[in-house]
C-alpha positions, 0 to 999 in steps of 0.5 A: 375911295375915290371910285366909291365916292364917285359912283355916289354923286352919281346918284347910286346906292351901294349893295349889302356887300359893298356896304359890309365891305366899306364899313371894315374898311373904314373901321381898319383906317384904311382912309383918311379923314377927308375920304370919310367925312366925303362918304358920310357926308353923302348920307347927310343929302340923301335917306339910307337905303335899306341894303346899305343900313344892312351891310353897315349893321352886318359889319358892325356885328361882324367885327363887334367885341364879344360880349355874353350878358346872363339874361334871355329876356333883357330889353334895350331903350334907346333912340337914334339921337339926332333929332336936333331937339335937345331933350333930358336923357328920356331912354336912359332914365327910362331904362332905370325906371324900368330896371326899377321896375324889375325888367333886366335892361342891356343899356347901349348907347354912346357920346351925343354927335350932335348934342352934348347929352349922351347917355355915354355923357351923363352916366361918364358925369355921374361916375360911371365908369365904362366897361367891355368885360362879361363878368363885370357886366353881368354884376351889374346886371344882378345887382342893379337890374341894368348894364350900360354897353358904351359903344365904342368900347364893342364897335372899332369902326364907332371908335374910329370915327367918334371924332369926326363925327364929333367934329361935325356935329351933325347927324349921321348914317352912325346915328342909326346903327347904333340902335341895331348894334347892340353887343348883348342882343337883347331879346327886346328893344325899344327903339326911338326914331327921329322920322317915319322914313327912318322908322320904315327901313328899321320895320323892314329891316327888323321885321327878319330878326327873331328878337322883338321891337317896338318903334317908337315916334312923336309926330313932331319929330321926336325920337322917342314918346315925347307927349309934346304930340301924337306918337305912332308906335310900331311893332310887328302886329302892325302900327297905332298913333296915340295921344298923351292921353291915351297914354294916361298923360297930359300934353306937355310944352317943347320946353319943359322937357329941354336938356341942360346946356352943358353935360353937368346940367343935364346930369343933374336934371337927370339925377333930379329927377330919379331923386324925386325933384323932377317936373310933372312934365319930366316925369310924365314923359320918362313914365310914358316911355318907361311904361310903353317898354314894360308893356313891350315885354309881354310880362307885366299886365296890360298898360295900366298896370304897366303905368303904376308899375313904373311909377311906383319905381319912381316915386319909391326910389327903385329907380334911383337904387339902380342908378347907385347900384350901377354907379357903385 
């Protein structure tokens, strides 16, 4: 590792094959914590390159615990995290609204590294037990229209650096890998990214995939459609900027979508929203993301049709029922 670090500290970057080899060795615990921390720190000082991201991703997918999900048109709704905004669990709430609307969701998630409110933290707090058994995950998908894949259960490298990432408490390049390595390999993915430079790298990488993607970024730095500012939405066909009004909502304040101070508080907010006790602003941001996700699958009509479907899912309790069925 010493030679690798010296090479990188001299402003060089890794090739795809070098990045892949290093990630495999990290997963095999061939380096000590200080070495891995130094390696991670390099990517805190500069953005990752496309080749590096490709190599790391290829390694994680190659090493992933194999899983078979019985759905050929599922969607994953996920953010990179690490935007520093400490919002309610928008992508996870969106996933349940989308599931309640009739779209199968294979949600990939993890504990928060730079926040207390990662999707895994909240679902665990609500009583969900993580699983990596194909049959059990397919049972969840069949009964609840959603299954949850806790990333460390499928990716040895993420497990080996989990404590390290938590102790750092900072956004790392592992945040970027999570949305790219869902072992269920869903046909559709809606990925929130925290800055436009990363959005570009994702766009270049995902253009090569057969699977369809949509990237969302709020221009004030959120890794989702936040309604606090205009949002950039990028697909294989191009990109557009949408205001809150374009999406059928009023603009909202940053404070109105803040998470709780603890996992327990965030889980209570999460359940309150699905149980119909969310504020107008909380509901709006979830519905905006859910409507875009549903529209992305090309199965539910126009955007306005998808917005009505998302509202019905949340307001009728179908989204809540998906959560309750998943929790068993």
